[in-house]
Backbone as XML, in Angstrom:
<?xml version="1.0"?>
<chain id="A" units="angstrom">
  <residue number="1" name="UNK">
    <atom name="N" x="93.689" y="48.331" z="-93.342"/>
    <atom name="CA" x="93.611" y="49.125" z="-94.555"/>
    <atom name="C" x="94.296" y="50.468" z="-94.319"/>
  </residue>
  <residue number="2" name="UNK">
    <atom name="N" x="95.103" y="50.896" z="-95.257"/>
    <atom name="CA" x="95.858" y="52.119" z="-95.107"/>
    <atom name="C" x="95.078" y="53.374" z="-95.505"/>
  </residue>
  <residue number="3" name="UNK">
    <atom name="N" x="94.110" y="53.243" z="-96.365"/>
    <atom name="CA" x="93.419" y="54.422" z="-96.864"/>
    <atom name="C" x="92.443" y="54.979" z="-95.845"/>
  </residue>
  <residue number="4" name="UNK">
    <atom name="N" x="92.402" y="56.294" z="-95.760"/>
    <atom name="CA" x="91.475" y="56.958" z="-94.856"/>
    <atom name="C" x="90.065" y="56.908" z="-95.434"/>
  </residue>
  <residue number="5" name="UNK">
    <atom name="N" x="89.084" y="57.216" z="-94.623"/>
    <atom name="CA" x="87.675" y="57.079" z="-94.975"/>
    <atom name="C" x="87.281" y="57.708" z="-96.302"/>
  </residue>
  <residue number="6" name="UNK">
    <atom name="N" x="87.596" y="58.988" z="-96.604"/>
    <atom name="CA" x="87.145" y="59.545" z="-97.873"/>
    <atom name="C" x="87.712" y="58.845" z="-99.096"/>
  </residue>
  <residue number="7" name="UNK">
    <atom name="N" x="88.839" y="58.180" z="-98.974"/>
    <atom name="CA" x="89.384" y="57.461" z="-100.118"/>
    <atom name="C" x="88.376" y="56.424" z="-100.607"/>
  </residue>
  <residue number="8" name="UNK">
    <atom name="N" x="87.684" y="55.769" z="-99.695"/>
    <atom name="CA" x="86.649" y="54.798" z="-100.071"/>
    <atom name="C" x="85.535" y="55.497" z="-100.825"/>
  </residue>
  <residue number="9" name="UNK">
    <atom name="N" x="85.118" y="56.646" z="-100.356"/>
    <atom name="CA" x="84.040" y="57.385" z="-100.993"/>
    <atom name="C" x="84.438" y="57.906" z="-102.369"/>
  </residue>
  <residue number="10" name="UNK">
    <atom name="N" x="85.713" y="58.241" z="-102.552"/>
    <atom name="CA" x="86.173" y="58.830" z="-103.814"/>
    <atom name="C" x="86.619" y="57.785" z="-104.823"/>
  </residue>
  <residue number="11" name="UNK">
    <atom name="N" x="86.561" y="56.518" z="-104.459"/>
    <atom name="CA" x="86.885" y="55.454" z="-105.403"/>
    <atom name="C" x="88.358" y="55.111" z="-105.492"/>
  </residue>
  <residue number="12" name="UNK">
    <atom name="N" x="89.176" y="55.612" z="-104.582"/>
    <atom name="CA" x="90.587" y="55.251" z="-104.590"/>
    <atom name="C" x="90.730" y="53.822" z="-104.096"/>
  </residue>
  <residue number="13" name="UNK">
    <atom name="N" x="91.780" y="53.170" z="-104.576"/>
    <atom name="CA" x="92.097" y="51.826" z="-104.116"/>
    <atom name="C" x="93.491" y="51.858" z="-103.496"/>
  </residue>
  <residue number="14" name="UNK">
    <atom name="N" x="93.842" y="50.809" z="-102.803"/>
    <atom name="CA" x="95.156" y="50.768" z="-102.173"/>
    <atom name="C" x="96.281" y="50.871" z="-103.189"/>
  </residue>
  <residue number="15" name="UNK">
    <atom name="N" x="96.042" y="50.479" z="-104.434"/>
    <atom name="CA" x="97.103" y="50.526" z="-105.429"/>
    <atom name="C" x="97.017" y="51.765" z="-106.318"/>
  </residue>
  <residue number="16" name="UNK">
    <atom name="N" x="96.204" y="52.748" z="-105.952"/>
    <atom name="CA" x="96.135" y="53.982" z="-106.722"/>
    <atom name="C" x="97.457" y="54.720" z="-106.573"/>
  </residue>
  <residue number="17" name="UNK">
    <atom name="N" x="98.196" y="54.913" z="-107.667"/>
    <atom name="CA" x="99.529" y="55.502" z="-107.530"/>
    <atom name="C" x="99.531" y="57.016" z="-107.368"/>
  </residue>
  <residue number="18" name="UNK">
    <atom name="N" x="98.487" y="57.712" z="-107.751"/>
    <atom name="CA" x="98.516" y="59.162" z="-107.771"/>
    <atom name="C" x="98.265" y="59.806" z="-106.415"/>
  </residue>
  <residue number="19" name="UNK">
    <atom name="N" x="97.386" y="59.254" z="-105.623"/>
    <atom name="CA" x="97.049" y="59.831" z="-104.327"/>
    <atom name="C" x="96.996" y="58.704" z="-103.302"/>
  </residue>
  <residue number="20" name="UNK">
    <atom name="N" x="97.769" y="58.847" z="-102.271"/>
    <atom name="CA" x="97.764" y="57.844" z="-101.204"/>
    <atom name="C" x="97.489" y="58.582" z="-99.901"/>
  </residue>
  <residue number="21" name="UNK">
    <atom name="N" x="96.427" y="58.210" z="-99.241"/>
    <atom name="CA" x="96.072" y="58.795" z="-97.948"/>
    <atom name="C" x="96.330" y="57.741" z="-96.886"/>
  </residue>
  <residue number="22" name="UNK">
    <atom name="N" x="97.280" y="58.006" z="-96.023"/>
    <atom name="CA" x="97.648" y="57.047" z="-94.989"/>
    <atom name="C" x="96.974" y="57.389" z="-93.663"/>
  </residue>
  <residue number="23" name="UNK">
    <atom name="N" x="96.531" y="56.373" z="-92.972"/>
    <atom name="CA" x="95.937" y="56.545" z="-91.660"/>
    <atom name="C" x="97.030" y="56.882" z="-90.654"/>
  </residue>
  <residue number="24" name="UNK">
    <atom name="N" x="96.715" y="57.783" z="-89.721"/>
    <atom name="CA" x="97.665" y="58.083" z="-88.644"/>
    <atom name="C" x="98.070" y="56.799" z="-87.933"/>
  </residue>
  <residue number="25" name="UNK">
    <atom name="N" x="99.311" y="56.781" z="-87.512"/>
    <atom name="CA" x="99.818" y="55.620" z="-86.781"/>
    <atom name="C" x="100.417" y="54.550" z="-87.672"/>
  </residue>
  <residue number="26" name="UNK">
    <atom name="N" x="100.283" y="54.701" z="-88.980"/>
    <atom name="CA" x="100.820" y="53.721" z="-89.916"/>
    <atom name="C" x="102.343" y="53.713" z="-89.844"/>
  </residue>
  <residue number="27" name="UNK">
    <atom name="N" x="102.935" y="52.533" z="-89.745"/>
    <atom name="CA" x="104.377" y="52.410" z="-89.559"/>
    <atom name="C" x="105.197" y="52.928" z="-90.728"/>
  </residue>
  <residue number="28" name="UNK">
    <atom name="N" x="104.606" y="53.083" z="-91.905"/>
    <atom name="CA" x="105.363" y="53.576" z="-93.060"/>
    <atom name="C" x="105.685" y="55.066" z="-92.904"/>
  </residue>
  <residue number="29" name="UNK">
    <atom name="N" x="104.976" y="55.768" z="-92.042"/>
    <atom name="CA" x="105.272" y="57.174" z="-91.766"/>
    <atom name="C" x="106.465" y="57.271" z="-90.822"/>
  </residue>
  <residue number="30" name="UNK">
    <atom name="N" x="107.304" y="58.295" z="-90.958"/>
    <atom name="CA" x="108.407" y="58.469" z="-90.009"/>
    <atom name="C" x="107.864" y="58.559" z="-88.583"/>
  </residue>
  <residue number="31" name="UNK">
    <atom name="N" x="108.585" y="58.001" z="-87.656"/>
    <atom name="CA" x="108.107" y="57.888" z="-86.273"/>
    <atom name="C" x="107.598" y="59.200" z="-85.695"/>
  </residue>
  <residue number="32" name="UNK">
    <atom name="N" x="108.271" y="60.306" z="-85.933"/>
    <atom name="CA" x="107.839" y="61.582" z="-85.377"/>
    <atom name="C" x="106.578" y="62.145" z="-86.001"/>
  </residue>
  <residue number="33" name="UNK">
    <atom name="N" x="106.112" y="61.549" z="-87.104"/>
    <atom name="CA" x="104.933" y="62.051" z="-87.815"/>
    <atom name="C" x="103.734" y="61.118" z="-87.718"/>
  </residue>
  <residue number="34" name="UNK">
    <atom name="N" x="103.917" y="59.931" z="-87.183"/>
    <atom name="CA" x="102.879" y="58.900" z="-87.212"/>
    <atom name="C" x="101.566" y="59.318" z="-86.565"/>
  </residue>
  <residue number="35" name="UNK">
    <atom name="N" x="101.649" y="60.068" z="-85.501"/>
    <atom name="CA" x="100.430" y="60.396" z="-84.777"/>
    <atom name="C" x="100.008" y="61.847" z="-84.933"/>
  </residue>
  <residue number="36" name="UNK">
    <atom name="N" x="100.642" y="62.570" z="-85.838"/>
    <atom name="CA" x="100.272" y="63.971" z="-86.057"/>
    <atom name="C" x="99.116" y="64.065" z="-87.052"/>
  </residue>
  <residue number="37" name="UNK">
    <atom name="N" x="98.103" y="64.861" z="-86.731"/>
    <atom name="CA" x="97.064" y="65.111" z="-87.745"/>
    <atom name="C" x="97.609" y="66.089" z="-88.780"/>
  </residue>
  <residue number="38" name="UNK">
    <atom name="N" x="97.039" y="66.060" z="-89.958"/>
    <atom name="CA" x="97.440" y="67.009" z="-91.004"/>
    <atom name="C" x="96.923" y="68.390" z="-90.628"/>
  </residue>
  <residue number="39" name="UNK">
    <atom name="N" x="97.623" y="69.416" z="-91.077"/>
    <atom name="CA" x="97.190" y="70.789" z="-90.825"/>
    <atom name="C" x="97.415" y="71.604" z="-92.088"/>
  </residue>
  <residue number="40" name="UNK">
    <atom name="N" x="96.372" y="72.229" z="-92.567"/>
    <atom name="CA" x="96.496" y="73.094" z="-93.730"/>
    <atom name="C" x="96.655" y="72.366" z="-95.048"/>
  </residue>
  <residue number="41" name="UNK">
    <atom name="N" x="96.313" y="71.089" z="-95.099"/>
    <atom name="CA" x="96.438" y="70.320" z="-96.331"/>
    <atom name="C" x="95.077" y="70.243" z="-97.015"/>
  </residue>
  <residue number="42" name="UNK">
    <atom name="N" x="95.018" y="70.715" z="-98.273"/>
    <atom name="CA" x="93.798" y="70.623" z="-99.070"/>
    <atom name="C" x="94.168" y="69.963" z="-100.391"/>
  </residue>
  <residue number="43" name="UNK">
    <atom name="N" x="93.445" y="68.911" z="-100.742"/>
    <atom name="CA" x="93.602" y="68.264" z="-102.039"/>
    <atom name="C" x="92.329" y="68.555" z="-102.812"/>
  </residue>
  <residue number="44" name="UNK">
    <atom name="N" x="92.458" y="69.202" z="-103.978"/>
    <atom name="CA" x="91.284" y="69.598" z="-104.759"/>
    <atom name="C" x="91.189" y="68.782" z="-106.042"/>
  </residue>
  <residue number="45" name="UNK">
    <atom name="N" x="89.968" y="68.365" z="-106.371"/>
    <atom name="CA" x="89.680" y="67.638" z="-107.593"/>
    <atom name="C" x="88.560" y="68.365" z="-108.328"/>
  </residue>
  <residue number="46" name="UNK">
    <atom name="N" x="88.746" y="68.610" z="-109.612"/>
    <atom name="CA" x="87.682" y="69.161" z="-110.443"/>
    <atom name="C" x="86.818" y="67.999" z="-110.921"/>
  </residue>
  <residue number="47" name="UNK">
    <atom name="N" x="85.507" y="68.147" z="-110.787"/>
    <atom name="CA" x="84.580" y="67.085" z="-111.190"/>
    <atom name="C" x="83.581" y="67.629" z="-112.198"/>
  </residue>
  <residue number="48" name="UNK">
    <atom name="N" x="82.987" y="66.731" z="-112.983"/>
    <atom name="CA" x="82.040" y="67.133" z="-114.022"/>
    <atom name="C" x="80.660" y="67.475" z="-113.468"/>
  </residue>
  <residue number="49" name="UNK">
    <atom name="N" x="80.203" y="66.734" z="-112.460"/>
    <atom name="CA" x="78.853" y="66.956" z="-111.925"/>
    <atom name="C" x="78.952" y="67.124" z="-110.411"/>
  </residue>
  <residue number="50" name="UNK">
    <atom name="N" x="79.232" y="68.330" z="-109.988"/>
    <atom name="CA" x="79.463" y="68.621" z="-108.575"/>
    <atom name="C" x="78.234" y="68.312" z="-107.726"/>
  </residue>
  <residue number="51" name="UNK">
    <atom name="N" x="77.060" y="68.675" z="-108.217"/>
    <atom name="CA" x="75.830" y="68.429" z="-107.455"/>
    <atom name="C" x="75.614" y="66.937" z="-107.212"/>
  </residue>
  <residue number="52" name="UNK">
    <atom name="N" x="75.846" y="66.132" z="-108.237"/>
    <atom name="CA" x="75.671" y="64.681" z="-108.098"/>
    <atom name="C" x="76.685" y="64.109" z="-107.113"/>
  </residue>
  <residue number="53" name="UNK">
    <atom name="N" x="77.933" y="64.579" z="-107.172"/>
    <atom name="CA" x="78.954" y="64.094" z="-106.236"/>
    <atom name="C" x="78.614" y="64.490" z="-104.806"/>
  </residue>
  <residue number="54" name="UNK">
    <atom name="N" x="78.115" y="65.704" z="-104.628"/>
    <atom name="CA" x="77.725" y="66.170" z="-103.295"/>
    <atom name="C" x="76.628" y="65.273" z="-102.718"/>
  </residue>
  <residue number="55" name="UNK">
    <atom name="N" x="75.596" y="65.013" z="-103.504"/>
    <atom name="CA" x="74.492" y="64.163" z="-103.037"/>
    <atom name="C" x="74.961" y="62.738" z="-102.776"/>
  </residue>
  <residue number="56" name="UNK">
    <atom name="N" x="75.773" y="62.204" z="-103.672"/>
    <atom name="CA" x="76.270" y="60.834" z="-103.503"/>
    <atom name="C" x="77.086" y="60.703" z="-102.223"/>
  </residue>
  <residue number="57" name="UNK">
    <atom name="N" x="78.002" y="61.634" z="-102.009"/>
    <atom name="CA" x="78.858" y="61.548" z="-100.826"/>
    <atom name="C" x="78.069" y="61.754" z="-99.538"/>
  </residue>
  <residue number="58" name="UNK">
    <atom name="N" x="77.118" y="62.695" z="-99.539"/>
    <atom name="CA" x="76.257" y="62.864" z="-98.356"/>
    <atom name="C" x="75.494" y="61.584" z="-98.071"/>
  </residue>
  <residue number="59" name="UNK">
    <atom name="N" x="74.922" y="60.969" z="-99.115"/>
    <atom name="CA" x="74.144" y="59.740" z="-98.934"/>
    <atom name="C" x="75.002" y="58.571" z="-98.463"/>
  </residue>
  <residue number="60" name="UNK">
    <atom name="N" x="76.284" y="58.579" z="-98.822"/>
    <atom name="CA" x="77.201" y="57.524" z="-98.367"/>
    <atom name="C" x="77.726" y="57.778" z="-96.959"/>
  </residue>
  <residue number="61" name="UNK">
    <atom name="N" x="77.401" y="58.928" z="-96.399"/>
    <atom name="CA" x="77.848" y="59.227" z="-95.043"/>
    <atom name="C" x="79.244" y="59.828" z="-94.962"/>
  </residue>
  <residue number="62" name="UNK">
    <atom name="N" x="79.752" y="60.332" z="-96.080"/>
    <atom name="CA" x="81.069" y="60.981" z="-96.056"/>
    <atom name="C" x="80.999" y="62.212" z="-95.154"/>
  </residue>
  <residue number="63" name="UNK">
    <atom name="N" x="82.077" y="62.524" z="-94.450"/>
    <atom name="CA" x="82.076" y="63.652" z="-93.522"/>
    <atom name="C" x="82.193" y="65.004" z="-94.247"/>
  </residue>
  <residue number="64" name="UNK">
    <atom name="N" x="81.049" y="65.551" z="-94.679"/>
    <atom name="CA" x="81.037" y="66.852" z="-95.356"/>
    <atom name="C" x="81.319" y="67.925" z="-94.311"/>
  </residue>
  <residue number="65" name="UNK">
    <atom name="N" x="82.431" y="68.636" z="-94.481"/>
    <atom name="CA" x="82.832" y="69.653" z="-93.502"/>
    <atom name="C" x="82.668" y="71.071" z="-94.026"/>
  </residue>
  <residue number="66" name="UNK">
    <atom name="N" x="82.396" y="71.218" z="-95.314"/>
    <atom name="CA" x="81.980" y="72.501" z="-95.881"/>
    <atom name="C" x="80.911" y="72.187" z="-96.909"/>
  </residue>
  <residue number="67" name="UNK">
    <atom name="N" x="79.679" y="72.630" z="-96.672"/>
    <atom name="CA" x="78.611" y="72.319" z="-97.614"/>
    <atom name="C" x="78.827" y="73.003" z="-98.968"/>
  </residue>
  <residue number="68" name="UNK">
    <atom name="N" x="78.088" y="72.534" z="-99.932"/>
    <atom name="CA" x="78.154" y="73.074" z="-101.282"/>
    <atom name="C" x="77.921" y="74.575" z="-101.268"/>
  </residue>
  <residue number="69" name="UNK">
    <atom name="N" x="78.815" y="75.306" z="-101.949"/>
    <atom name="CA" x="78.714" y="76.760" z="-102.003"/>
    <atom name="C" x="79.337" y="77.272" z="-103.288"/>
  </residue>
  <residue number="70" name="UNK">
    <atom name="N" x="79.038" y="78.514" z="-103.614"/>
    <atom name="CA" x="79.615" y="79.147" z="-104.795"/>
    <atom name="C" x="80.303" y="80.435" z="-104.385"/>
  </residue>
  <residue number="71" name="UNK">
    <atom name="N" x="81.546" y="80.562" z="-104.826"/>
    <atom name="CA" x="82.327" y="81.757" z="-104.524"/>
    <atom name="C" x="82.090" y="82.816" z="-105.608"/>
  </residue>
  <residue number="72" name="UNK">
    <atom name="N" x="82.266" y="84.101" z="-105.291"/>
    <atom name="CA" x="82.012" y="85.169" z="-106.258"/>
    <atom name="C" x="82.883" y="85.086" z="-107.516"/>
  </residue>
  <residue number="73" name="UNK">
    <atom name="N" x="84.014" y="84.411" z="-107.437"/>
    <atom name="CA" x="84.915" y="84.324" z="-108.585"/>
    <atom name="C" x="84.603" y="83.130" z="-109.486"/>
  </residue>
  <residue number="74" name="UNK">
    <atom name="N" x="83.504" y="82.396" z="-109.196"/>
    <atom name="CA" x="83.057" y="81.331" z="-110.086"/>
    <atom name="C" x="83.448" y="79.922" z="-109.689"/>
  </residue>
  <residue number="75" name="UNK">
    <atom name="N" x="83.935" y="79.746" z="-108.504"/>
    <atom name="CA" x="84.285" y="78.416" z="-108.017"/>
    <atom name="C" x="83.123" y="77.868" z="-107.200"/>
  </residue>
  <residue number="76" name="UNK">
    <atom name="N" x="82.589" y="76.719" z="-107.623"/>
    <atom name="CA" x="81.607" y="75.996" z="-106.812"/>
    <atom name="C" x="82.362" y="74.855" z="-106.160"/>
  </residue>
  <residue number="77" name="UNK">
    <atom name="N" x="82.096" y="74.627" z="-104.896"/>
    <atom name="CA" x="82.886" y="73.626" z="-104.187"/>
    <atom name="C" x="82.164" y="73.111" z="-102.959"/>
  </residue>
  <residue number="78" name="UNK">
    <atom name="N" x="82.655" y="71.992" z="-102.480"/>
    <atom name="CA" x="82.343" y="71.510" z="-101.133"/>
    <atom name="C" x="83.548" y="70.731" z="-100.665"/>
  </residue>
  <residue number="79" name="UNK">
    <atom name="N" x="83.600" y="70.482" z="-99.362"/>
    <atom name="CA" x="84.758" y="69.788" z="-98.797"/>
    <atom name="C" x="84.326" y="68.664" z="-97.873"/>
  </residue>
  <residue number="80" name="UNK">
    <atom name="N" x="85.112" y="67.613" z="-97.896"/>
    <atom name="CA" x="85.039" y="66.557" z="-96.892"/>
    <atom name="C" x="86.422" y="66.506" z="-96.248"/>
  </residue>
  <residue number="81" name="UNK">
    <atom name="N" x="86.502" y="65.967" z="-95.050"/>
    <atom name="CA" x="87.782" y="65.907" z="-94.347"/>
    <atom name="C" x="88.013" y="64.494" z="-93.854"/>
  </residue>
  <residue number="82" name="UNK">
    <atom name="N" x="89.213" y="63.980" z="-94.112"/>
    <atom name="CA" x="89.497" y="62.624" z="-93.667"/>
    <atom name="C" x="89.883" y="62.630" z="-92.185"/>
  </residue>
  <residue number="83" name="UNK">
    <atom name="N" x="89.945" y="61.468" z="-91.558"/>
    <atom name="CA" x="90.231" y="61.406" z="-90.123"/>
    <atom name="C" x="91.579" y="62.008" z="-89.731"/>
  </residue>
  <residue number="84" name="UNK">
    <atom name="N" x="92.503" y="62.149" z="-90.673"/>
    <atom name="CA" x="93.805" y="62.746" z="-90.387"/>
    <atom name="C" x="93.784" y="64.258" z="-90.467"/>
  </residue>
  <residue number="85" name="UNK">
    <atom name="N" x="92.695" y="64.835" z="-90.930"/>
    <atom name="CA" x="92.607" y="66.282" z="-91.068"/>
    <atom name="C" x="92.885" y="66.792" z="-92.471"/>
  </residue>
  <residue number="86" name="UNK">
    <atom name="N" x="93.077" y="65.893" z="-93.440"/>
    <atom name="CA" x="93.292" y="66.311" z="-94.824"/>
    <atom name="C" x="91.946" y="66.687" z="-95.427"/>
  </residue>
  <residue number="87" name="UNK">
    <atom name="N" x="91.869" y="67.894" z="-95.969"/>
    <atom name="CA" x="90.640" y="68.382" z="-96.590"/>
    <atom name="C" x="90.642" y="67.979" z="-98.061"/>
  </residue>
  <residue number="88" name="UNK">
    <atom name="N" x="89.571" y="67.301" z="-98.479"/>
    <atom name="CA" x="89.370" y="66.943" z="-99.875"/>
    <atom name="C" x="88.309" y="67.892" z="-100.403"/>
  </residue>
  <residue number="89" name="UNK">
    <atom name="N" x="88.670" y="68.668" z="-101.409"/>
    <atom name="CA" x="87.751" y="69.667" z="-101.965"/>
    <atom name="C" x="87.381" y="69.254" z="-103.377"/>
  </residue>
  <residue number="90" name="UNK">
    <atom name="N" x="86.088" y="69.162" z="-103.636"/>
    <atom name="CA" x="85.603" y="68.893" z="-104.986"/>
    <atom name="C" x="85.111" y="70.204" z="-105.567"/>
  </residue>
  <residue number="91" name="UNK">
    <atom name="N" x="85.504" y="70.475" z="-106.817"/>
    <atom name="CA" x="85.330" y="71.788" z="-107.413"/>
    <atom name="C" x="84.737" y="71.675" z="-108.816"/>
  </residue>
  <residue number="92" name="UNK">
    <atom name="N" x="83.915" y="72.645" z="-109.171"/>
    <atom name="CA" x="83.464" y="72.870" z="-110.545"/>
    <atom name="C" x="83.550" y="74.363" z="-110.788"/>
  </residue>
  <residue number="93" name="UNK">
    <atom name="N" x="83.927" y="74.754" z="-111.984"/>
    <atom name="CA" x="84.071" y="76.171" z="-112.317"/>
    <atom name="C" x="82.865" y="76.616" z="-113.116"/>
  </residue>
  <residue number="94" name="UNK">
    <atom name="N" x="82.297" y="77.751" z="-112.736"/>
    <atom name="CA" x="81.133" y="78.318" z="-113.406"/>
    <atom name="C" x="81.422" y="79.782" z="-113.707"/>
  </residue>
  <residue number="95" name="UNK">
    <atom name="N" x="80.590" y="80.388" z="-114.544"/>
    <atom name="CA" x="80.723" y="81.805" z="-114.810"/>
    <atom name="C" x="80.149" y="82.563" z="-113.618"/>
  </residue>
  <residue number="96" name="UNK">
    <atom name="N" x="80.918" y="83.460" z="-113.010"/>
    <atom name="CA" x="80.412" y="84.206" z="-111.868"/>
    <atom name="C" x="79.153" y="84.994" z="-112.246"/>
  </residue>
  <residue number="97" name="UNK">
    <atom name="N" x="78.231" y="85.114" z="-111.292"/>
    <atom name="CA" x="76.957" y="85.790" z="-111.541"/>
    <atom name="C" x="77.148" y="87.231" z="-111.997"/>
  </residue>
  <residue number="98" name="UNK">
    <atom name="N" x="78.130" y="87.908" z="-111.491"/>
    <atom name="CA" x="78.315" y="89.337" z="-111.778"/>
    <atom name="C" x="79.538" y="89.588" z="-112.646"/>
  </residue>
  <residue number="99" name="UNK">
    <atom name="N" x="79.800" y="88.645" z="-113.565"/>
    <atom name="CA" x="80.993" y="88.785" z="-114.423"/>
    <atom name="C" x="80.810" y="89.929" z="-115.414"/>
  </residue>
</chain>
């Protein structure tokens, strides 16, 4: 299977055309890149029910690498990271407490 672990948790399939997460070592990657982990890559998705997604992914054993938090500018988020080092960030926007 070509998809990395969080793709299973996020409901992606091998034929999803919009986002493809390839496992390191896959021959479709150029030879010099096959075994390199990703660095500085964040893919963000806005979701309707961030709390429910956080609980669902934790219960499924997804690798949560940044727990649920709220930033002062109104961004609520958490992150999971795939085995290649790609950070998947799920986001919901709220009105900041001190707006």
